[in-house]
Every structure is written in C-alpha cells, then in structure tokens.
N, C-alpha and C positions, 0 to 999 in steps of 0.2 A: 488631820486627816491628809493622808498624801493623795496626789493627783494621778490616778490609774489610767494612763492612757490606753490600756487594753481595755478596761470597763467601758470608757468613753465611746471606743470603736464599735461597740456593740449594736449602735443604731444603724450601721452601714454594714453589718455582718450578719450573714444568716445565722439561724440557729433552730433548734427543735422546741423551741418555746418562746412565748412573749413575757417579757419582764414589766411588771407595774410597780407602782409606788408602794412602799410599806413592805417590801420584801413579797410582793405577790407575784408570783409564777403561774401562767398557764402553759401547761406541758401539752404539746400538740401530739395527737394519736397517730397511729399507724392506719392506713386504708389499705385493705386487701394486701397486708404485708409491705406495704410501701411509706416511708416515713413522710409525713407533711413536715415541711419547715416554715418558718415565719414569711419568707419572700413568696413562697407559694400561696399561702393565705391571702396575702397583699395583693397578689396578681389574680386571684380568685374575684376577690372584692372589686378590683378594677374592671375586670371582664364583665361582672353583674351589674355594676354602675353604667357600663357601657351600652349594655344590653337595654336596661332599665330607660335610661336617657334618650338614646337613638331611636329605639322601636317606638316610645312615646312620640318623639319628634315626627318620625316618619307618618306614624298614624295622623298626625295633625296636619302636615303638609299634603298627605293623600287625601284628606278630606276637602281640599280646595281651598281653604282659607289660609292666610297667613298667620305664623306663630305670633301669639301675643304674648306680652310680659317680658321683662328685662332677662330674664333666665333664658328662654327659648329663643329670643331674638340673638343672644350671646353666642349660642352653639351655631345658629343658622349663619352668623355672619363668619364665623371661624371656619365652617366648612367651606363657604364661599371663598373665604382667602385664601384657603389652600388650594382651591381649585384654580383660582384667577392668577394668584401672584406666586405660587410655587409649583403646581402641575405643569399648566399649560405654558408658561415661558420655559420651562426645563426640558419637557419632552415634546411639547409641539402641539397645537390644538386639536390636530388631527387623531392623535394617539393618546393624548394626556387622560380623557375622561376613562379609558380602560383601566387605568391604575388609580383612578381616585378611590376606590373603597380601600384599596392597600395602604395608600399614603393615608387618608382619613384614618383608618385603623391605628397606623404606626404613631402618627401625632398625638392622637387622645389616649393611646395606651400609655406612651411615654409621659404625657402631660399629667395623667393622672397617678401614676408611679410616682412622680416628682412631687405632686400635690401632698400626697399621702405620707411621703417622707418628711414633711415639715411638721405634721403631727407629733405631738410627744409621745413616747412608749409604742410608736407604731415602727416604722423601719422604711429605710431608702432602697428598695428593690433596684433601681437604677444606679445604685453606688456599689453593686457586686458585677464583678467581671463576667460570671456565668450568664446574668440577666442582658448586659449589653452585647455580650459575644453571641447569644442566641438571637438577638435582634438584628446584629450586622449580619448574622450567617442568613437569616431569612431574605435581608436586603440582596446579599449576594446571590442566593437562589433566585430570586426574582430578577435580577439582572441578567445572569447566566441563561435562565430558563427564556427570558424575554429575547434575548439574542438568539439563541437557538431555534425557538419557535419561528422567528422572522427569517432568519439566513438558512438554518438547519445548522448541524454540529459543524461540519467543516468550514461552513461560510462564516459562522460566527468567529471561531478561532482564526481564520484568514482576516476577518473585518477588523479586529483589535491591532494589527500591523498597519501603519499609515501608509497609503497609496506612495510610491517614489519611483520616479524614472531614474533607474540605476542599470549601468552596464551588467551584462549577465554574470560575469565573474565576479563583481563586486557583491551583486544581489545575493549569491550563493552563499558568500561569507557574511553578509551583514543582516540578512533578513531571519535567520534562525538567532541571531544575537538579539535582535529587536523583539522578536517574538517573545523569548525568554523574559527579556527587560519589561515588556508591556503586560505579560501575564502574571509576573511578580508584582507589578504596579497595580493590576487588578485586584491581588489579594491583599496587598499592603494597605489600599484605600479602605478598605473594609474593616481591616483591623484598626486602622486610625479611627474609623467612625465608632467602633466600640470603645476604643480607649478615651476618645474624646468625651465622650457621655459619662462614661464611668468616672474619669478625673475631676471633671466639674461637678458632678453629684458629690463624689465621696469627700473631695477638698472642703466642699462649702459646709456639709453635715459636720464633719469633722472638727473644723474651725468653731462653730458653733457649739459643739460639745465642750470643748476646750474651754472657751469662754465661760461657760457655765460651771465647769470644772473648777474654775479658779474660786468659785464661791466656798466649795465645800473645802478646797485646799487650804484657804485661809481661816477656817472655821474655828481652828484652836488658837490663832494669833490675838492680838490685841484686838479688842473691840471695834476701836476708831478705825484701824486698818481693814477690819473685815468689813465694815459698814461703807468704806471708800470702795474697796474692790468691789462689792456686792453691787454698788449702784452702777459704777462703769462697767461691770460684766452684764448688767440686765439691760442696760441701755444699748451697749454694744451688740446685746443678742437680739433686741428688737430691732435695731437697724439692720442687722446681718439677716434677719428673718425676712425682712422687706425685700432685700438684695436677692435672697434665695427664692422668693415667690416670683421675680422677674426671671431668675434663671431657670427657674421650671419650665416657664413658657418659651423661654430663648433655646434652650437645649433640644425642647421637644421640635422646635422650628427647624434648628440646624440640622438635626438628624433626619428630619422629613424632606427638607430642602435637597441635602446631600443625597439621599436616597433617590430623590426624582432626577436629580442631576446625572446619577450613575445609569438609572434607567435610561434616560435620554440620551447617553454616550453610546448605550447597547442599541437602541432603536437608530440612531441617526449616527454611526460611528465616525464618518468623516464631515 
C-alpha cells in the first residue's frame, strides 16, 4: 500500500463530509442553500461546549458558593490565569477587565478546536488558514476599534507613529515613511498571528498522520519489518499525541497573549 500524503492531509483539510473507519462517510447537508463543512460543524460543537460549560460555571459562581470538583476548578483557574497573567500585565489593570470576555472567548475557542483536532476522524479547524485568518482578523478589528474608540480615527492613526523631536524639514520627509512602515507592521503582526497558529497545528497533525501512515505503507512488506515499523509508529504517535496536547494549550495561550499585547499597544501606544 502506498503512502498517500494527500489522504493523510485530510485531517487538517476542510471537506463536505466526515470520513470514518470501514469507508463510512457522513455527507454534510446544505442549510438554506449554504453548504456545511466539517470545520463549520466542529466550530459549532466548540461553541456549544463553551456555552454549556461556562453558563453552568457562571450559575455556580453567581449562587455564591465556590465551584466544587476538579472539573469546575480547572476552568476557574484558567479564567483567573488569563486575567492575572495575560490581560492585566499586557493591557493594564485599569483597562484589562473590559477585554476579558474577548480574551477568554479567544483562548477557549482555540483551545477546544485544538483539542478536538486530537480526536481521530474529527479534524483540526485551527490547521486551516481560513479559520486562523478569521481569528486574526477579529483581533485586528478589536485592536483598531479599541484605538479608534479611545483616540478617535485620526488620533489612532497618529498614535501609531512614535513621538520624535525632529526638525520640521526632516519630519515632513520621515513621518509619512514611518507611518507607512508602522501601518504595514500592524497588518503584518496579525498575519503572523494567523500563520503561527496555522503552522504549529498543521505541522503537528500532519507529522502524526505520516507516522501512522507508515504502518499502512509497510503492510505489504515482510511481517517482521511491518511489526517493527508498527511498534515504532505507535509509540512515536503516542509520544507525539502527548506533545500535541501540550501544544494545544500552548498555542491557545500564545494567540491570546499576543492579542492582549496588541490591544495593550493600541490602548497605550507610547
């Protein structure tokens, strides 16, 4: 059996159906003439999980008693961590709490998408450029919108140019150039934000798929060789899956931290 890299990439590629073992396929329908895709369904599942978990947690906290149990304490610890170690140091204690709902949603949406990507026959929505680009675009809108809300449209664009004491003749020449560079930098930072998440999730899942694919590729060979390759592939895949679990949390944290940092730069430009 040949190792088909195109087939292995299906885990990180969107499609109109889910593929399960024994050649079972679940075709996704059109809703009001709009075609559902695998990643759309996974993102809806993530949204439903977030609503279920955090509405329940909010009701528990609103009741006056602390959340009880490992499950609920885990989520409370994560929420407090994002507030105290990400939002407030990056944005400032005075302004950070306004952006907590946005940052919490970003973190857990990316985290849950990453974790679903570890499940067999599901898919990694954060391994698709359309998804990561949309998340980065939302962050860009939050950054620009925050800056314009605080300083006004003109004030925001003026604030992205560092204050410099320059002779008038030099300022007329340099400031427009610096403005273009800073504006390009603002856009590039968010492009990198999307590509960073995409590259880490795509690469990890593709390597995992290739390791498992070696088992199928060696199936027609000598039994002894196939057993050796299978053992190494399974052990390697198990170790890589544990690494992917760590990466799922790490990439959600990095994306959220950088989002908070960019918002902080818009709120406090100097």
